[in-house]
PDB file of the backbone (N, CA, C, O) and the ligand in Angstrom, with CONECT records:
HET     ZN  A 101       1
ATOM      1  N   UNK A   1      38.475  33.612 -11.385  1.00  0.00           N
ATOM      2  CA  UNK A   1      39.819  34.062 -11.078  1.00  0.00           C
ATOM      3  C   UNK A   1      40.275  33.413  -9.779  1.00  0.00           C
ATOM      4  O   UNK A   1      39.510  33.303  -8.821  1.00  0.00           O
ATOM      5  N   UNK A   2      41.506  32.995  -9.762  1.00  0.00           N
ATOM      6  CA  UNK A   2      42.070  32.349  -8.572  1.00  0.00           C
ATOM      7  C   UNK A   2      43.315  33.130  -8.163  1.00  0.00           C
ATOM      8  O   UNK A   2      44.188  33.398  -8.989  1.00  0.00           O
ATOM      9  N   UNK A   3      43.390  33.491  -6.886  1.00  0.00           N
ATOM     10  CA  UNK A   3      44.570  34.196  -6.381  1.00  0.00           C
ATOM     11  C   UNK A   3      45.211  33.357  -5.292  1.00  0.00           C
ATOM     12  O   UNK A   3      44.526  32.849  -4.403  1.00  0.00           O
ATOM     13  N   UNK A   4      46.518  33.215  -5.362  1.00  0.00           N
ATOM     14  CA  UNK A   4      47.225  32.443  -4.347  1.00  0.00           C
ATOM     15  C   UNK A   4      48.537  33.141  -4.018  1.00  0.00           C
ATOM     16  O   UNK A   4      49.144  33.798  -4.863  1.00  0.00           O
ATOM     17  N   UNK A   5      48.952  32.983  -2.783  1.00  0.00           N
ATOM     18  CA  UNK A   5      50.304  33.382  -2.402  1.00  0.00           C
ATOM     19  C   UNK A   5      51.021  32.119  -1.981  1.00  0.00           C
ATOM     20  O   UNK A   5      50.566  31.401  -1.091  1.00  0.00           O
ATOM     21  N   UNK A   6      52.135  31.853  -2.620  1.00  0.00           N
ATOM     22  CA  UNK A   6      52.857  30.607  -2.335  1.00  0.00           C
ATOM     23  C   UNK A   6      54.331  30.891  -2.091  1.00  0.00           C
ATOM     24  O   UNK A   6      54.878  31.896  -2.544  1.00  0.00           O
ATOM     25  N   UNK A   7      54.957  29.973  -1.361  1.00  0.00           N
ATOM     26  CA  UNK A   7      56.390  30.072  -1.095  1.00  0.00           C
ATOM     27  C   UNK A   7      57.161  29.613  -2.326  1.00  0.00           C
ATOM     28  O   UNK A   7      56.586  29.117  -3.294  1.00  0.00           O
ATOM     29  N   UNK A   8      58.483  29.793  -2.265  1.00  0.00           N
ATOM     30  CA  UNK A   8      59.329  29.432  -3.406  1.00  0.00           C
ATOM     31  C   UNK A   8      59.157  27.965  -3.787  1.00  0.00           C
ATOM     32  O   UNK A   8      59.128  27.615  -4.967  1.00  0.00           O
ATOM     33  N   UNK A   9      59.043  27.106  -2.760  1.00  0.00           N
ATOM     34  CA  UNK A   9      58.957  25.661  -3.021  1.00  0.00           C
ATOM     35  C   UNK A   9      57.642  25.289  -3.713  1.00  0.00           C
ATOM     36  O   UNK A   9      57.586  24.321  -4.471  1.00  0.00           O
ATOM     37  N   UNK A  10      56.595  26.060  -3.446  1.00  0.00           N
ATOM     38  CA  UNK A  10      55.274  25.699  -3.978  1.00  0.00           C
ATOM     39  C   UNK A  10      54.963  26.398  -5.304  1.00  0.00           C
ATOM     40  O   UNK A  10      53.936  26.129  -5.929  1.00  0.00           O
ATOM     41  N   UNK A  11      55.843  27.281  -5.720  1.00  0.00           N
ATOM     42  CA  UNK A  11      55.588  28.010  -6.958  1.00  0.00           C
ATOM     43  C   UNK A  11      55.857  27.096  -8.148  1.00  0.00           C
ATOM     44  O   UNK A  11      56.936  26.513  -8.250  1.00  0.00           O
ATOM     45  N   UNK A  12      54.893  26.969  -9.040  1.00  0.00           N
ATOM     46  CA  UNK A  12      55.052  26.110 -10.215  1.00  0.00           C
ATOM     47  C   UNK A  12      54.531  26.857 -11.442  1.00  0.00           C
ATOM     48  O   UNK A  12      53.711  27.767 -11.322  1.00  0.00           O
ATOM     49  N   UNK A  13      55.012  26.467 -12.614  1.00  0.00           N
ATOM     50  CA  UNK A  13      54.452  27.073 -13.835  1.00  0.00           C
ATOM     51  C   UNK A  13      53.000  26.636 -14.016  1.00  0.00           C
ATOM     52  O   UNK A  13      52.516  25.734 -13.332  1.00  0.00           O
ATOM     53  N   UNK A  14      52.332  27.285 -14.936  1.00  0.00           N
ATOM     54  CA  UNK A  14      50.939  26.919 -15.226  1.00  0.00           C
ATOM     55  C   UNK A  14      50.862  25.439 -15.562  1.00  0.00           C
ATOM     56  O   UNK A  14      51.612  24.933 -16.398  1.00  0.00           O
ATOM     57  N   UNK A  15      49.935  24.751 -14.891  1.00  0.00           N
ATOM     58  CA  UNK A  15      49.758  23.315 -15.113  1.00  0.00           C
ATOM     59  C   UNK A  15      49.231  23.071 -16.528  1.00  0.00           C
ATOM     60  O   UNK A  15      48.407  23.825 -17.046  1.00  0.00           O
ATOM     61  N   UNK A  16      49.737  21.984 -17.139  1.00  0.00           N
ATOM     62  CA  UNK A  16      49.317  21.638 -18.504  1.00  0.00           C
ATOM     63  C   UNK A  16      47.800  21.597 -18.656  1.00  0.00           C
ATOM     64  O   UNK A  16      47.239  22.104 -19.628  1.00  0.00           O
ATOM     65  N   UNK A  17      47.152  20.981 -17.670  1.00  0.00           N
ATOM     66  CA  UNK A  17      45.702  20.828 -17.732  1.00  0.00           C
ATOM     67  C   UNK A  17      44.989  22.184 -17.679  1.00  0.00           C
ATOM     68  O   UNK A  17      44.007  22.406 -18.388  1.00  0.00           O
ATOM     69  N   UNK A  18      45.497  23.089 -16.826  1.00  0.00           N
ATOM     70  CA  UNK A  18      44.905  24.425 -16.737  1.00  0.00           C
ATOM     71  C   UNK A  18      45.110  25.179 -18.049  1.00  0.00           C
ATOM     72  O   UNK A  18      44.214  25.884 -18.512  1.00  0.00           O
ATOM     73  N   UNK A  19      46.282  25.030 -18.639  1.00  0.00           N
ATOM     74  CA  UNK A  19      46.544  25.686 -19.921  1.00  0.00           C
ATOM     75  C   UNK A  19      45.573  25.159 -20.974  1.00  0.00           C
ATOM     76  O   UNK A  19      45.040  25.922 -21.780  1.00  0.00           O
ATOM     77  N   UNK A  20      45.349  23.842 -20.957  1.00  0.00           N
ATOM     78  CA  UNK A  20      44.434  23.234 -21.920  1.00  0.00           C
ATOM     79  C   UNK A  20      43.008  23.734 -21.712  1.00  0.00           C
ATOM     80  O   UNK A  20      42.215  23.773 -22.652  1.00  0.00           O
ATOM     81  N   UNK A  21      42.685  24.118 -20.473  1.00  0.00           N
ATOM     82  CA  UNK A  21      41.351  24.640 -20.172  1.00  0.00           C
ATOM     83  C   UNK A  21      41.256  26.150 -20.384  1.00  0.00           C
ATOM     84  O   UNK A  21      40.250  26.773 -20.046  1.00  0.00           O
ATOM     85  N   UNK A  22      42.310  26.724 -20.945  1.00  0.00           N
ATOM     86  CA  UNK A  22      42.254  28.132 -21.325  1.00  0.00           C
ATOM     87  C   UNK A  22      42.682  29.113 -20.255  1.00  0.00           C
ATOM     88  O   UNK A  22      42.457  30.316 -20.390  1.00  0.00           O
ATOM     89  N   UNK A  23      43.300  28.614 -19.191  1.00  0.00           N
ATOM     90  CA  UNK A  23      43.753  29.516 -18.132  1.00  0.00           C
ATOM     91  C   UNK A  23      45.061  30.204 -18.513  1.00  0.00           C
ATOM     92  O   UNK A  23      45.914  29.637 -19.195  1.00  0.00           O
ATOM     93  N   UNK A  24      45.185  31.427 -18.054  1.00  0.00           N
ATOM     94  CA  UNK A  24      46.463  32.115 -18.101  1.00  0.00           C
ATOM     95  C   UNK A  24      46.927  32.312 -16.674  1.00  0.00           C
ATOM     96  O   UNK A  24      46.111  32.373 -15.755  1.00  0.00           O
ATOM     97  N   UNK A  25      48.231  32.411 -16.484  1.00  0.00           N
ATOM     98  CA  UNK A  25      48.783  32.582 -15.144  1.00  0.00           C
ATOM     99  C   UNK A  25      49.705  33.787 -15.118  1.00  0.00           C
ATOM    100  O   UNK A  25      50.537  33.976 -16.005  1.00  0.00           O
ATOM    101  N   UNK A  26      49.540  34.595 -14.083  1.00  0.00           N
ATOM    102  CA  UNK A  26      50.464  35.706 -13.853  1.00  0.00           C
ATOM    103  C   UNK A  26      51.159  35.442 -12.525  1.00  0.00           C
ATOM    104  O   UNK A  26      50.497  35.214 -11.512  1.00  0.00           O
ATOM    105  N   UNK A  27      52.475  35.472 -12.522  1.00  0.00           N
ATOM    106  CA  UNK A  27      53.239  35.205 -11.311  1.00  0.00           C
ATOM    107  C   UNK A  27      54.112  36.413 -11.019  1.00  0.00           C
ATOM    108  O   UNK A  27      54.895  36.840 -11.868  1.00  0.00           O
ATOM    109  N   UNK A  28      53.978  36.959  -9.824  1.00  0.00           N
ATOM    110  CA  UNK A  28      54.749  38.125  -9.427  1.00  0.00           C
ATOM    111  C   UNK A  28      55.518  37.772  -8.169  1.00  0.00           C
ATOM    112  O   UNK A  28      54.939  37.315  -7.183  1.00  0.00           O
ATOM    113  N   UNK A  29      56.842  37.988  -8.207  1.00  0.00           N
ATOM    114  CA  UNK A  29      57.646  37.756  -7.008  1.00  0.00           C
ATOM    115  C   UNK A  29      57.411  38.909  -6.049  1.00  0.00           C
ATOM    116  O   UNK A  29      57.466  40.072  -6.448  1.00  0.00           O
ATOM    117  N   UNK A  30      57.151  38.598  -4.796  1.00  0.00           N
ATOM    118  CA  UNK A  30      56.867  39.635  -3.801  1.00  0.00           C
ATOM    119  C   UNK A  30      57.755  39.444  -2.571  1.00  0.00           C
ATOM    120  O   UNK A  30      58.241  38.349  -2.290  1.00  0.00           O
ATOM    121  N   UNK A  31      57.944  40.540  -1.858  1.00  0.00           N
ATOM    122  CA  UNK A  31      58.551  40.496  -0.521  1.00  0.00           C
ATOM    123  C   UNK A  31      57.374  40.694   0.423  1.00  0.00           C
ATOM    124  O   UNK A  31      56.774  41.767   0.475  1.00  0.00           O
ATOM    125  N   UNK A  32      57.055  39.645   1.167  1.00  0.00           N
ATOM    126  CA  UNK A  32      55.753  39.604   1.822  1.00  0.00           C
ATOM    127  C   UNK A  32      55.547  40.680   2.882  1.00  0.00           C
ATOM    128  O   UNK A  32      56.460  41.062   3.614  1.00  0.00           O
ATOM    129  N   UNK A  33      54.318  41.141   2.926  1.00  0.00           N
ATOM    130  CA  UNK A  33      53.861  42.089   3.935  1.00  0.00           C
ATOM    131  C   UNK A  33      52.416  41.742   4.248  1.00  0.00           C
ATOM    132  O   UNK A  33      51.552  41.762   3.371  1.00  0.00           O
ATOM    133  N   UNK A  34      52.171  41.428   5.497  1.00  0.00           N
ATOM    134  CA  UNK A  34      50.800  41.107   5.891  1.00  0.00           C
ATOM    135  C   UNK A  34      49.973  42.401   5.872  1.00  0.00           C
ATOM    136  O   UNK A  34      50.400  43.419   6.416  1.00  0.00           O
ATOM    137  N   UNK A  35      48.800  42.358   5.250  1.00  0.00           N
ATOM    138  CA  UNK A  35      47.916  43.531   5.330  1.00  0.00           C
ATOM    139  C   UNK A  35      47.518  43.783   6.785  1.00  0.00           C
ATOM    140  O   UNK A  35      47.609  42.884   7.621  1.00  0.00           O
ATOM    141  N   UNK A  36      47.078  45.007   7.085  1.00  0.00           N
ATOM    142  CA  UNK A  36      46.712  45.355   8.463  1.00  0.00           C
ATOM    143  C   UNK A  36      45.673  44.387   9.023  1.00  0.00           C
ATOM    144  O   UNK A  36      45.770  43.946  10.168  1.00  0.00           O
ATOM    145  N   UNK A  37      44.694  44.068   8.207  1.00  0.00           N
ATOM    146  CA  UNK A  37      43.679  43.107   8.635  1.00  0.00           C
ATOM    147  C   UNK A  37      43.779  41.912   7.702  1.00  0.00           C
ATOM    148  O   UNK A  37      43.540  42.030   6.500  1.00  0.00           O
ATOM    149  N   UNK A  38      44.128  40.780   8.253  1.00  0.00           N
ATOM    150  CA  UNK A  38      44.283  39.578   7.440  1.00  0.00           C
ATOM    151  C   UNK A  38      43.576  38.443   8.165  1.00  0.00           C
ATOM    152  O   UNK A  38      44.043  37.979   9.205  1.00  0.00           O
ATOM    153  N   UNK A  39      42.477  38.008   7.630  1.00  0.00           N
ATOM    154  CA  UNK A  39      41.645  37.044   8.351  1.00  0.00           C
ATOM    155  C   UNK A  39      41.263  35.866   7.455  1.00  0.00           C
ATOM    156  O   UNK A  39      41.261  35.956   6.227  1.00  0.00           O
ATOM    157  N   UNK A  40      40.950  34.791   8.103  1.00  0.00           N
ATOM    158  CA  UNK A  40      40.298  33.664   7.435  1.00  0.00           C
ATOM    159  C   UNK A  40      38.887  33.608   8.007  1.00  0.00           C
ATOM    160  O   UNK A  40      38.700  33.547   9.223  1.00  0.00           O
ATOM    161  N   UNK A  41      37.917  33.628   7.136  1.00  0.00           N
ATOM    162  CA  UNK A  41      36.535  33.563   7.583  1.00  0.00           C
ATOM    163  C   UNK A  41      35.961  32.207   7.213  1.00  0.00           C
ATOM    164  O   UNK A  41      36.016  31.794   6.054  1.00  0.00           O
ATOM    165  N   UNK A  42      35.417  31.526   8.191  1.00  0.00           N
ATOM    166  CA  UNK A  42      34.811  30.227   7.950  1.00  0.00           C
ATOM    167  C   UNK A  42      33.300  30.406   7.875  1.00  0.00           C
ATOM    168  O   UNK A  42      32.683  30.969   8.778  1.00  0.00           O
ATOM    169  N   UNK A  43      32.717  29.920   6.789  1.00  0.00           N
ATOM    170  CA  UNK A  43      31.266  30.009   6.636  1.00  0.00           C
ATOM    171  C   UNK A  43      30.667  28.612   6.754  1.00  0.00           C
ATOM    172  O   UNK A  43      31.175  27.660   6.161  1.00  0.00           O
ATOM    173  N   UNK A  44      29.599  28.495   7.511  1.00  0.00           N
ATOM    174  CA  UNK A  44      28.860  27.247   7.590  1.00  0.00           C
ATOM    175  C   UNK A  44      27.405  27.584   7.274  1.00  0.00           C
ATOM    176  O   UNK A  44      26.772  28.375   7.974  1.00  0.00           O
ATOM    177  N   UNK A  45      26.888  26.978   6.217  1.00  0.00           N
ATOM    178  CA  UNK A  45      25.542  27.292   5.739  1.00  0.00           C
ATOM    179  C   UNK A  45      25.350  28.794   5.546  1.00  0.00           C
ATOM    180  O   UNK A  45      24.295  29.346   5.860  1.00  0.00           O
ATOM    181  N   UNK A  46      26.387  29.441   5.026  1.00  0.00           N
ATOM    182  CA  UNK A  46      26.286  30.859   4.722  1.00  0.00           C
ATOM    183  C   UNK A  46      26.406  31.768   5.927  1.00  0.00           C
ATOM    184  O   UNK A  46      26.301  32.986   5.787  1.00  0.00           O
ATOM    185  N   UNK A  47      26.622  31.207   7.111  1.00  0.00           N
ATOM    186  CA  UNK A  47      26.747  32.021   8.319  1.00  0.00           C
ATOM    187  C   UNK A  47      28.200  32.029   8.781  1.00  0.00           C
ATOM    188  O   UNK A  47      28.877  31.001   8.770  1.00  0.00           O
ATOM    189  N   UNK A  48      28.661  33.200   9.186  1.00  0.00           N
ATOM    190  CA  UNK A  48      30.040  33.317   9.663  1.00  0.00           C
ATOM    191  C   UNK A  48      30.184  32.566  10.981  1.00  0.00           C
ATOM    192  O   UNK A  48      29.496  32.867  11.956  1.00  0.00           O
ATOM    193  N   UNK A  49      31.078  31.593  11.000  1.00  0.00           N
ATOM    194  CA  UNK A  49      31.291  30.805  12.208  1.00  0.00           C
ATOM    195  C   UNK A  49      32.537  31.244  12.960  1.00  0.00           C
ATOM    196  O   UNK A  49      32.608  31.173  14.187  1.00  0.00           O
ATOM    197  N   UNK A  50      33.508  31.696  12.194  1.00  0.00           N
ATOM    198  CA  UNK A  50      34.805  31.922  12.807  1.00  0.00           C
ATOM    199  C   UNK A  50      35.582  32.915  11.958  1.00  0.00           C
ATOM    200  O   UNK A  50      35.729  32.728  10.751  1.00  0.00           O
ATOM    201  N   UNK A  51      36.069  33.951  12.580  1.00  0.00           N
ATOM    202  CA  UNK A  51      36.978  34.867  11.897  1.00  0.00           C
ATOM    203  C   UNK A  51      38.300  34.804  12.640  1.00  0.00           C
ATOM    204  O   UNK A  51      38.395  35.171  13.811  1.00  0.00           O
ATOM    205  N   UNK A  52      39.303  34.337  11.941  1.00  0.00           N
ATOM    206  CA  UNK A  52      40.601  34.131  12.574  1.00  0.00           C
ATOM    207  C   UNK A  52      41.555  35.197  12.068  1.00  0.00           C
ATOM    208  O   UNK A  52      41.759  35.333  10.862  1.00  0.00           O
ATOM    209  N   UNK A  53      42.137  35.949  12.982  1.00  0.00           N
ATOM    210  CA  UNK A  53      43.115  36.962  12.583  1.00  0.00           C
ATOM    211  C   UNK A  53      44.487  36.314  12.516  1.00  0.00           C
ATOM    212  O   UNK A  53      44.984  35.776  13.506  1.00  0.00           O
ATOM    213  N   UNK A  54      45.082  36.371  11.356  1.00  0.00           N
ATOM    214  CA  UNK A  54      46.358  35.706  11.158  1.00  0.00           C
ATOM    215  C   UNK A  54      47.513  36.650  11.480  1.00  0.00           C
ATOM    216  O   UNK A  54      47.440  37.853  11.231  1.00  0.00           O
ATOM    217  N   UNK A  55      48.574  36.081  12.036  1.00  0.00           N
ATOM    218  CA  UNK A  55      49.748  36.880  12.410  1.00  0.00           C
ATOM    219  C   UNK A  55      50.697  37.066  11.232  1.00  0.00           C
ATOM    220  O   UNK A  55      51.466  38.027  11.193  1.00  0.00           O
ATOM    221  N   UNK A  56      50.642  36.155  10.283  1.00  0.00           N
ATOM    222  CA  UNK A  56      51.499  36.252   9.095  1.00  0.00           C
ATOM    223  C   UNK A  56      50.686  35.802   7.883  1.00  0.00           C
ATOM    224  O   UNK A  56      49.585  35.267   8.014  1.00  0.00           O
ATOM    225  N   UNK A  57      51.249  36.030   6.720  1.00  0.00           N
ATOM    226  CA  UNK A  57      50.699  35.392   5.535  1.00  0.00           C
ATOM    227  C   UNK A  57      51.008  33.906   5.629  1.00  0.00           C
ATOM    228  O   UNK A  57      51.963  33.499   6.291  1.00  0.00           O
ATOM    229  N   UNK A  58      50.192  33.106   4.963  1.00  0.00           N
ATOM    230  CA  UNK A  58      50.352  31.651   4.968  1.00  0.00           C
ATOM    231  C   UNK A  58      50.471  31.197   3.522  1.00  0.00           C
ATOM    232  O   UNK A  58      49.734  31.659   2.652  1.00  0.00           O
ATOM    233  N   UNK A  59      51.400  30.294   3.276  1.00  0.00           N
ATOM    234  CA  UNK A  59      51.531  29.747   1.921  1.00  0.00           C
ATOM    235  C   UNK A  59      50.266  28.962   1.578  1.00  0.00           C
ATOM    236  O   UNK A  59      49.844  28.092   2.340  1.00  0.00           O
ATOM    237  N   UNK A  60      49.663  29.273   0.429  1.00  0.00           N
ATOM    238  CA  UNK A  60      48.455  28.563   0.018  1.00  0.00           C
ATOM    239  C   UNK A  60      48.773  27.171  -0.514  1.00  0.00           C
ATOM    240  O   UNK A  60      47.866  26.385  -0.789  1.00  0.00           O
ATOM    241  N   UNK A  61      50.055  26.867  -0.657  1.00  0.00           N
ATOM    242  CA  UNK A  61      50.424  25.540  -1.131  1.00  0.00           C
ATOM    243  C   UNK A  61      50.654  24.585   0.017  1.00  0.00           C
ATOM    244  O   UNK A  61      50.019  23.532   0.086  1.00  0.00           O
ATOM    245  N   UNK A  62      51.566  24.941   0.932  1.00  0.00           N
ATOM    246  CA  UNK A  62      51.959  24.001   1.989  1.00  0.00           C
ATOM    247  C   UNK A  62      51.530  24.471   3.379  1.00  0.00           C
ATOM    248  O   UNK A  62      51.682  23.727   4.348  1.00  0.00           O
ATOM    249  N   UNK A  63      51.005  25.673   3.495  1.00  0.00           N
ATOM    250  CA  UNK A  63      50.488  26.126   4.783  1.00  0.00           C
ATOM    251  C   UNK A  63      51.522  26.697   5.727  1.00  0.00           C
ATOM    252  O   UNK A  63      51.209  27.019   6.874  1.00  0.00           O
ATOM    253  N   UNK A  64      52.756  26.826   5.256  1.00  0.00           N
ATOM    254  CA  UNK A  64      53.756  27.363   6.182  1.00  0.00           C
ATOM    255  C   UNK A  64      53.619  28.880   6.297  1.00  0.00           C
ATOM    256  O   UNK A  64      53.120  29.541   5.386  1.00  0.00           O
ATOM    257  N   UNK A  65      54.067  29.415   7.423  1.00  0.00           N
ATOM    258  CA  UNK A  65      53.963  30.850   7.663  1.00  0.00           C
ATOM    259  C   UNK A  65      55.002  31.595   6.839  1.00  0.00           C
ATOM    260  O   UNK A  65      56.143  31.155   6.698  1.00  0.00           O
ATOM    261  N   UNK A  66      54.589  32.716   6.305  1.00  0.00           N
ATOM    262  CA  UNK A  66      55.487  33.576   5.542  1.00  0.00           C
ATOM    263  C   UNK A  66      55.629  34.877   6.323  1.00  0.00           C
ATOM    264  O   UNK A  66      54.786  35.769   6.230  1.00  0.00           O
ATOM    265  N   UNK A  67      56.710  34.969   7.093  1.00  0.00           N
ATOM    266  CA  UNK A  67      56.924  36.169   7.897  1.00  0.00           C
ATOM    267  C   UNK A  67      57.138  37.362   6.979  1.00  0.00           C
ATOM    268  O   UNK A  67      57.591  37.212   5.844  1.00  0.00           O
ATOM    269  N   UNK A  68      56.813  38.537   7.473  1.00  0.00           N
ATOM    270  CA  UNK A  68      57.049  39.743   6.684  1.00  0.00           C
ATOM    271  C   UNK A  68      58.502  39.780   6.229  1.00  0.00           C
ATOM    272  O   UNK A  68      59.412  39.540   7.022  1.00  0.00           O
ATOM    273  N   UNK A  69      58.716  40.078   4.967  1.00  0.00           N
ATOM    274  CA  UNK A  69      60.066  40.156   4.428  1.00  0.00           C
ATOM    275  C   UNK A  69      60.505  38.899   3.701  1.00  0.00           C
ATOM    276  O   UNK A  69      61.576  38.881   3.095  1.00  0.00           O
ATOM    277  N   UNK A  70      59.694  37.844   3.751  1.00  0.00           N
ATOM    278  CA  UNK A  70      60.023  36.607   3.042  1.00  0.00           C
ATOM    279  C   UNK A  70      59.785  36.806   1.544  1.00  0.00           C
ATOM    280  O   UNK A  70      58.956  37.616   1.131  1.00  0.00           O
ATOM    281  N   UNK A  71      60.525  36.053   0.753  1.00  0.00           N
ATOM    282  CA  UNK A  71      60.281  36.058  -0.691  1.00  0.00           C
ATOM    283  C   UNK A  71      59.195  35.035  -0.983  1.00  0.00           C
ATOM    284  O   UNK A  71      59.261  33.892  -0.531  1.00  0.00           O
ATOM    285  N   UNK A  72      58.203  35.459  -1.740  1.00  0.00           N
ATOM    286  CA  UNK A  72      57.114  34.554  -2.094  1.00  0.00           C
ATOM    287  C   UNK A  72      56.601  34.951  -3.475  1.00  0.00           C
ATOM    288  O   UNK A  72      57.120  35.872  -4.107  1.00  0.00           O
ATOM    289  N   UNK A  73      55.585  34.246  -3.924  1.00  0.00           N
ATOM    290  CA  UNK A  73      55.036  34.515  -5.250  1.00  0.00           C
ATOM    291  C   UNK A  73      53.528  34.686  -5.161  1.00  0.00           C
ATOM    292  O   UNK A  73      52.818  33.888  -4.550  1.00  0.00           O
ATOM    293  N   UNK A  74      53.072  35.753  -5.790  1.00  0.00           N
ATOM    294  CA  UNK A  74      51.633  35.988  -5.907  1.00  0.00           C
ATOM    295  C   UNK A  74      51.220  35.483  -7.278  1.00  0.00           C
ATOM    296  O   UNK A  74      51.707  35.958  -8.304  1.00  0.00           O
ATOM    297  N   UNK A  75      50.317  34.516  -7.281  1.00  0.00           N
ATOM    298  CA  UNK A  75      49.948  33.833  -8.516  1.00  0.00           C
ATOM    299  C   UNK A  75      48.472  34.088  -8.801  1.00  0.00           C
ATOM    300  O   UNK A  75      47.618  33.916  -7.931  1.00  0.00           O
ATOM    301  N   UNK A  76      48.193  34.494 -10.017  1.00  0.00           N
ATOM    302  CA  UNK A  76      46.816  34.742 -10.437  1.00  0.00           C
ATOM    303  C   UNK A  76      46.513  33.864 -11.637  1.00  0.00           C
ATOM    304  O   UNK A  76      47.280  33.829 -12.599  1.00  0.00           O
ATOM    305  N   UNK A  77      45.401  33.158 -11.580  1.00  0.00           N
ATOM    306  CA  UNK A  77      44.929  32.386 -12.728  1.00  0.00           C
ATOM    307  C   UNK A  77      43.585  32.938 -13.173  1.00  0.00           C
ATOM    308  O   UNK A  77      42.726  33.244 -12.346  1.00  0.00           O
ATOM    309  N   UNK A  78      43.409  33.063 -14.468  1.00  0.00           N
ATOM    310  CA  UNK A  78      42.115  33.491 -14.990  1.00  0.00           C
ATOM    311  C   UNK A  78      41.952  32.973 -16.412  1.00  0.00           C
ATOM    312  O   UNK A  78      42.906  32.538 -17.056  1.00  0.00           O
ATOM    313  N   UNK A  79      40.707  33.036 -16.876  1.00  0.00           N
ATOM    314  CA  UNK A  79      40.416  32.586 -18.228  1.00  0.00           C
ATOM    315  C   UNK A  79      40.086  33.788 -19.110  1.00  0.00           C
ATOM    316  O   UNK A  79      39.000  34.356 -18.997  1.00  0.00           O
ATOM    317  N   UNK A  80      41.001  34.176 -19.976  1.00  0.00           N
ATOM    318  CA  UNK A  80      40.762  35.350 -20.827  1.00  0.00           C
ATOM    319  C   UNK A  80      39.488  35.233 -21.660  1.00  0.00           C
ATOM    320  O   UNK A  80      38.903  36.247 -22.042  1.00  0.00           O
ATOM    321  N   UNK A  81      39.056  34.015 -21.940  1.00  0.00           N
ATOM    322  CA  UNK A  81      37.833  33.861 -22.740  1.00  0.00           C
ATOM    323  C   UNK A  81      36.593  34.245 -21.946  1.00  0.00           C
ATOM    324  O   UNK A  81      35.542  34.510 -22.530  1.00  0.00           O
ATOM    325  N   UNK A  82      36.705  34.277 -20.609  1.00  0.00           N
ATOM    326  CA  UNK A  82      35.531  34.546 -19.765  1.00  0.00           C
ATOM    327  C   UNK A  82      35.644  35.801 -18.920  1.00  0.00           C
ATOM    328  O   UNK A  82      34.629  36.326 -18.465  1.00  0.00           O
ATOM    329  N   UNK A  83      36.843  36.289 -18.701  1.00  0.00           N
ATOM    330  CA  UNK A  83      37.033  37.453 -17.829  1.00  0.00           C
ATOM    331  C   UNK A  83      38.248  38.225 -18.297  1.00  0.00           C
ATOM    332  O   UNK A  83      39.162  37.684 -18.920  1.00  0.00           O
ATOM    333  N   UNK A  84      38.227  39.531 -17.971  1.00  0.00           N
ATOM    334  CA  UNK A  84      39.398  40.322 -18.363  1.00  0.00           C
ATOM    335  C   UNK A  84      40.519  40.081 -17.359  1.00  0.00           C
ATOM    336  O   UNK A  84      40.286  39.575 -16.262  1.00  0.00           O
ATOM    337  N   UNK A  85      41.722  40.442 -17.743  1.00  0.00           N
ATOM    338  CA  UNK A  85      42.872  40.242 -16.861  1.00  0.00           C
ATOM    339  C   UNK A  85      42.609  40.920 -15.528  1.00  0.00           C
ATOM    340  O   UNK A  85      42.253  42.098 -15.496  1.00  0.00           O
ATOM    341  N   UNK A  86      42.780  40.191 -14.418  1.00  0.00           N
ATOM    342  CA  UNK A  86      42.485  40.754 -13.090  1.00  0.00           C
ATOM    343  C   UNK A  86      43.365  41.966 -12.789  1.00  0.00           C
ATOM    344  O   UNK A  86      44.511  42.045 -13.231  1.00  0.00           O
ATOM    345  N   UNK A  87      42.805  42.908 -12.029  1.00  0.00           N
ATOM    346  CA  UNK A  87      43.587  44.059 -11.579  1.00  0.00           C
ATOM    347  C   UNK A  87      44.761  43.576 -10.743  1.00  0.00           C
ATOM    348  O   UNK A  87      44.742  42.470 -10.204  1.00  0.00           O
ATOM    349  N   UNK A  88      45.762  44.400 -10.643  1.00  0.00           N
ATOM    350  CA  UNK A  88      46.905  44.060  -9.797  1.00  0.00           C
ATOM    351  C   UNK A  88      46.483  44.095  -8.335  1.00  0.00           C
ATOM    352  O   UNK A  88      45.970  45.108  -7.859  1.00  0.00           O
ATOM    353  N   UNK A  89      46.691  43.023  -7.640  1.00  0.00           N
ATOM    354  CA  UNK A  89      46.381  42.924  -6.208  1.00  0.00           C
ATOM    355  C   UNK A  89      47.642  42.619  -5.410  1.00  0.00           C
ATOM    356  O   UNK A  89      47.661  42.694  -4.182  1.00  0.00           O
ATOM    357  N   UNK A  90      48.700  42.270  -6.150  1.00  0.00           N
ATOM    358  CA  UNK A  90      49.916  41.765  -5.518  1.00  0.00           C
ATOM    359  C   UNK A  90      50.537  42.759  -4.529  1.00  0.00           C
ATOM    360  O   UNK A  90      51.078  42.368  -3.495  1.00  0.00           O
ATOM    361  N   UNK A  91      50.449  44.061  -4.868  1.00  0.00           N
ATOM    362  CA  UNK A  91      51.147  45.055  -4.034  1.00  0.00           C
ATOM    363  C   UNK A  91      50.536  45.149  -2.642  1.00  0.00           C
ATOM    364  O   UNK A  91      51.174  45.627  -1.703  1.00  0.00           O
ATOM    365  N   UNK A  92      49.299  44.691  -2.519  1.00  0.00           N
ATOM    366  CA  UNK A  92      48.645  44.675  -1.203  1.00  0.00           C
ATOM    367  C   UNK A  92      49.405  43.786  -0.209  1.00  0.00           C
ATOM    368  O   UNK A  92      49.332  43.983   1.003  1.00  0.00           O
ATOM    369  N   UNK A  93      50.125  42.816  -0.745  1.00  0.00           N
ATOM    370  CA  UNK A  93      50.815  41.824   0.083  1.00  0.00           C
ATOM    371  C   UNK A  93      52.330  41.917  -0.040  1.00  0.00           C
ATOM    372  O   UNK A  93      53.062  41.030   0.399  1.00  0.00           O
ATOM    373  N   UNK A  94      52.790  43.029  -0.657  1.00  0.00           N
ATOM    374  CA  UNK A  94      54.226  43.167  -0.911  1.00  0.00           C
ATOM    375  C   UNK A  94      54.749  44.466  -0.319  1.00  0.00           C
ATOM    376  O   UNK A  94      54.030  45.462  -0.231  1.00  0.00           O
ATOM    377  N   UNK A  95      56.022  44.438   0.089  1.00  0.00           N
ATOM    378  CA  UNK A  95      56.614  45.635   0.691  1.00  0.00           C
ATOM    379  C   UNK A  95      57.096  46.609  -0.387  1.00  0.00           C
ATOM    380  O   UNK A  95      57.622  47.674  -0.066  1.00  0.00           O
TER     381      UNK A  95
HETATM  382 ZN    ZN A 101      54.578  26.485   0.310  1.00  0.00          ZN2+
END
């Protein structure tokens, strides 16, 4: 399962190749809200090297900051042949 939050510019329909590989895509429009704790954890050889607390959500496509209240898209990809439809996680990042 792949979860991404992307800005309007980076939101795209399911890629042909992913569809051919059996992926399904769920796209939910959200009004962004950063969770109370939002971090990027860097692992090196399985050890935590760096935990960065982010001030805003970041677009997983272009890396731009998504201030609270921005319109964005929560995109989920999964393969129904291998996993059940992922639980809803979008509301965690939406107002
Ligand atoms: Zn973007």
